[in-house]
C-alpha positions as MATLAB code, in Angstrom:
seq = 'MHTSCIIKHFENYSPLTERDRTLLASLEKSPRAYARNSVLWEQGEPSRHFYTVSKGWAYTYRNMHDGTRQVLDIYVPGDIVGLREFAFSHRITGLALLSDAELCAFPKTRLTDVFSQSLLLCNIFFMIAARDQAILLERLVNLGRRSAREKVAHFLVEIAERLKKTDVDTSGNLRLPLPQVLLADALGLSVVHINRTLKELKNDNLLLPTNGGVELLNIKALEEVAGFDPGYLEENIDDMLDHAREAQLRIDAAFTNADDNSEE';
ca = [
     -18.251   14.730   -0.085;
     -14.517   15.411    0.098;
     -12.655   12.712   -1.844;
     -10.362   10.910    0.571;
      -7.175    9.051   -0.328;
      -8.785    5.662    0.201;
     -11.722    6.583   -2.057;
      -9.310    7.730   -4.775;
      -7.425    4.456   -4.380;
     -10.534    2.294   -4.687;
     -11.866    4.283   -7.643;
      -8.800    3.148   -9.593;
     -10.365   -0.299   -9.566;
     -14.045    0.463  -10.026;
     -16.653    3.246  -10.096;
     -18.232    3.523   -6.646;
     -21.780    4.211   -5.580;
     -22.492    6.965   -3.095;
     -23.074    4.273   -0.463;
     -19.656    2.732   -1.215;
     -18.018    6.136   -0.947;
     -19.730    6.790    2.377;
     -18.629    3.409    3.723;
     -15.021    4.036    2.712;
     -15.075    7.564    4.118;
     -16.162    6.072    7.446;
     -12.753    4.362    7.611;
     -10.991    7.734    7.578;
     -12.742    9.355   10.503;
     -10.773   10.897   13.367;
      -7.418   11.283   11.588;
      -4.403   11.545   13.857;
      -1.095   13.191   13.013;
       2.203   11.414   13.636;
       5.739   12.739   13.416;
       8.405   11.281   11.147;
      10.179    8.263   12.689;
       7.332    7.640   15.147;
       6.730    3.971   15.954;
       3.011    3.215   16.095;
       3.422   -0.339   17.327;
       5.950   -3.111   17.742;
       5.736   -6.765   16.809;
       3.809   -8.746   19.420;
       1.510   -5.953   20.556;
      -2.286   -6.545   20.486;
      -3.831   -6.153   17.023;
      -7.289   -4.613   17.249;
      -7.288   -1.951   14.535;
      -6.497   -1.407   10.900;
      -5.247    1.965    9.687;
      -5.715    3.964    6.523;
      -2.853    6.233    5.458;
      -4.414    9.621    4.750;
      -1.152   11.554    4.354;
       2.524   10.665    4.415;
       4.479    7.412    4.213;
       4.889    4.454    6.579;
       6.643    1.089    6.622;
       6.455   -2.264    8.407;
       9.481   -4.187    9.643;
      10.735   -7.104   11.702;
      13.593   -6.711   14.194;
      16.044   -9.619   14.156;
      17.819  -11.182   17.142;
      21.218   -9.950   15.935;
      20.052   -6.316   16.003;
      19.413   -6.012   12.276;
      16.068   -5.193   10.723;
      14.097   -6.363    7.687;
      11.812   -3.771    6.105;
       8.776   -5.540    4.632;
       6.265   -3.051    3.245;
       6.136    0.599    2.226;
       2.753    2.337    2.596;
       1.682    5.446    0.679;
      -1.487    7.590    0.898;
      -4.627    5.521    0.300;
      -3.094    2.262    1.524;
      -4.617    0.154    4.298;
      -2.199   -1.051    6.965;
      -2.668   -4.343    8.761;
      -4.735   -6.481    6.378;
      -2.257   -9.354    6.744;
      -3.003   -9.368   10.487;
      -6.747   -9.845   10.010;
      -6.706  -13.315   11.588;
      -4.120  -12.599   14.307;
      -4.639  -11.226   17.801;
      -1.116   -9.760   17.954;
       0.970   -7.728   15.530;
       3.310   -9.777   13.360;
       5.321   -6.695   12.315;
       6.184   -3.269   13.676;
       5.031   -0.035   12.013;
       6.943    3.257   11.786;
       6.597    6.524    9.864;
       8.890    7.513    7.014;
       7.550   11.062    7.020;
       5.180   13.258    8.965;
       1.901   11.459    8.384;
      -1.793   11.298    9.104;
      -3.403    7.932    9.781;
      -6.938    6.922   10.682;
      -7.594    3.929   12.917;
     -10.687    1.767   12.652;
     -11.513   -1.457   14.535;
     -11.376   -4.793   12.743;
     -15.110   -5.206   13.303;
     -15.717   -2.105   11.167;
     -14.238   -3.879    8.166;
     -16.736   -6.701    8.695;
     -19.528   -4.112    8.652;
     -18.243   -2.766    5.314;
     -18.134   -6.290    3.871;
     -21.717   -6.956    4.951;
     -23.001   -3.809    3.231;
     -21.072   -3.839   -0.064;
     -20.086   -6.869   -2.112;
     -18.143   -4.572   -4.439;
     -15.938   -3.206   -1.655;
     -15.493   -6.712   -0.270;
     -14.124   -7.868   -3.647;
     -11.808   -4.868   -3.928;
     -10.447   -5.451   -0.413;
      -9.655   -9.070   -1.302;
      -8.027   -7.906   -4.540;
      -5.836   -5.442   -2.611;
      -4.807   -8.211   -0.192;
      -3.927  -10.433   -3.183;
      -1.933   -7.602   -4.733;
      -0.010   -7.127   -1.478;
       0.832  -10.819   -1.567;
       2.013  -10.533   -5.182;
       4.279   -7.637   -4.187;
       5.822   -9.732   -1.419;
       6.410  -12.614   -3.840;
       8.136  -10.269   -6.294;
      10.203   -8.912   -3.396;
      11.428  -12.465   -2.707;
      12.586  -12.755   -6.318;
      14.228   -9.341   -6.039;
      16.108  -10.310   -2.884;
      17.296  -13.658   -4.133;
      17.881  -13.424   -7.870;
      18.859   -9.899   -8.892;
      22.097   -7.936   -8.663;
      22.362   -4.971   -6.289;
      21.894   -2.563   -9.188;
      18.804   -4.439  -10.370;
      17.414   -4.726   -6.829;
      17.591   -0.996   -6.176;
      16.178   -0.051   -9.568;
      13.329   -2.572   -9.287;
      12.339   -1.474   -5.784;
      12.267    2.216   -6.740;
      10.301    1.616   -9.951;
       7.763   -0.498   -8.041;
       7.120    2.356   -5.601;
       6.728    4.780   -8.506;
       4.198    2.436  -10.164;
       2.191    2.157   -6.949;
       2.102    5.932   -6.563;
       0.231    6.219   -9.858;
      -2.872    4.880   -8.082;
      -2.734    7.870   -5.729;
      -2.815   10.301   -8.684;
       0.833   11.304   -8.196;
       2.381   12.633  -11.413;
       5.284   10.314  -12.245;
       5.984   11.738  -15.700;
       8.751   14.025  -14.429;
      11.288   13.781  -11.618;
       9.874   11.932   -8.616;
      11.205   12.304   -5.080;
      10.793    9.340   -2.732;
      11.421    9.693    1.043;
      13.451    6.481    1.176;
      16.739    6.927    3.075;
      19.675    4.686    2.292;
      19.443    2.782    5.593;
      15.838    1.841    4.780;
      16.775    0.723    1.255;
      19.503   -1.429    2.798;
      17.081   -3.024    5.268;
      14.469   -3.605    2.556;
      16.878   -5.133    0.029;
      19.198   -7.147    2.270;
      22.251   -5.045    1.405;
      24.686   -3.044    3.511;
      24.400    0.739    3.612;
      27.846    0.905    1.997;
      26.634   -1.285   -0.886;
      23.491    0.828   -1.285;
      25.552    4.013   -1.314;
      27.854    2.635   -3.989;
      24.930    1.442   -6.120;
      23.154    4.785   -5.884;
      26.327    6.542   -6.987;
      26.515    4.276  -10.038;
      22.909    5.055  -10.947;
      23.558    8.736  -10.343;
      26.530    8.643  -12.723;
      24.178    7.183  -15.338;
      21.799   10.138  -14.775;
      19.029    7.819  -13.587;
      18.545    9.171  -10.078;
      19.842   11.659   -7.553;
      20.425   10.791   -3.880;
      18.978   13.536   -1.679;
      18.953   14.344    2.004;
      16.830   11.524    3.426;
      15.648   10.151    0.123;
      16.179    9.703   -3.586;
      14.929   11.563   -6.655;
      14.140    9.503   -9.736;
      15.281   11.271  -12.905;
      14.506    8.651  -15.550;
      11.975    6.006  -14.533;
      11.880    4.426  -17.992;
      15.638    3.835  -17.947;
      15.404    2.444  -14.397;
      12.772   -0.018  -15.648;
      15.285   -1.224  -18.251;
      17.995   -1.626  -15.613;
      15.631   -3.663  -13.431;
      14.102   -5.674  -16.258;
      10.858   -4.509  -14.711;
       7.672   -6.389  -15.647;
       4.651   -4.610  -14.104;
       2.362   -7.631  -14.577;
       2.183   -8.321  -10.822;
       0.777   -4.808  -10.316;
      -1.774   -4.979  -13.134;
      -4.618   -6.951  -11.604;
      -7.833   -7.415  -13.583;
     -10.993   -8.526  -11.801;
     -13.526   -6.687  -13.962;
     -15.692   -9.794  -14.382;
     -15.736  -10.399  -10.636;
     -16.635   -6.769   -9.942;
     -19.437   -6.872  -12.506;
     -20.776  -10.006  -10.821;
     -20.540   -8.286   -7.411;
     -22.554   -5.308   -8.684;
     -25.240   -7.567  -10.120;
     -25.427   -9.618   -6.923;
     -25.668   -6.431   -4.839;
     -28.582   -5.207   -6.973;
     -30.395   -8.508   -6.412;
     -29.804   -8.343   -2.660;
     -30.947   -4.708   -2.442;
     -34.049   -5.503   -4.492;
     -34.878   -8.440   -2.231;
     -34.640   -6.246    0.859;
     -36.772   -3.574   -0.794;
     -39.450   -6.120   -1.687;
     -39.367   -7.543    1.828;
     -39.845   -4.066    3.304;
     -42.744   -3.347    0.911;
     -44.445   -6.618    1.808;
     -44.077   -5.970    5.523;
     -45.884   -2.640    5.122;
     -48.897   -4.195    3.374;
];
């Protein structure tokens, strides 16, 4: 079986059975290509599907009444879009593409099917949702309590850390398709302030602004600028996953015994 982005992502948390891999692969059927800057949906539209990001980058946002915009999440290959809207009938954010991308839609009911067939995947999904919440909490701290220089450095390092789970090599220079206007909308700064901050970091040989993005030259030094503590990205639910595996074995054995008894 071809290893999909979502399977690679989940295997960072736990070894998967062939059944788990098949279930995850079913969420990446019928991929659809989207062009850079495409808007897949706006806030308030009906919410019936989740999406997996197979290729490319996406982001969610909220448009404000004064015409400004707040960027909320950045999505990279392997991420699942829309988990926060699980309990809502309408979208609470808009979604647009940062690059040419490939996404796969699957109905909300399909996620329920996955949960019913794999306790391990159910636990990992909940862990990912908790991690997303932790990222948002750290973003609040970043917006409210750090300088512009620290905000930019922290945001960029966080994206680099998240990319490690997609098997992206972050040991050398790393290019991120994050234009200055998006950084401004994500960090609550003006484009002018972002431009000035990027120039300062460039002068320190930490990064290089590029056409439509930024190239990180020294991630370690950026971590020092940000005072970056990766604890909120280093979840550990090994005991829970072990318990899920054991419980799944008991359930499977019970079904097997029931089938054997029905044949007698």
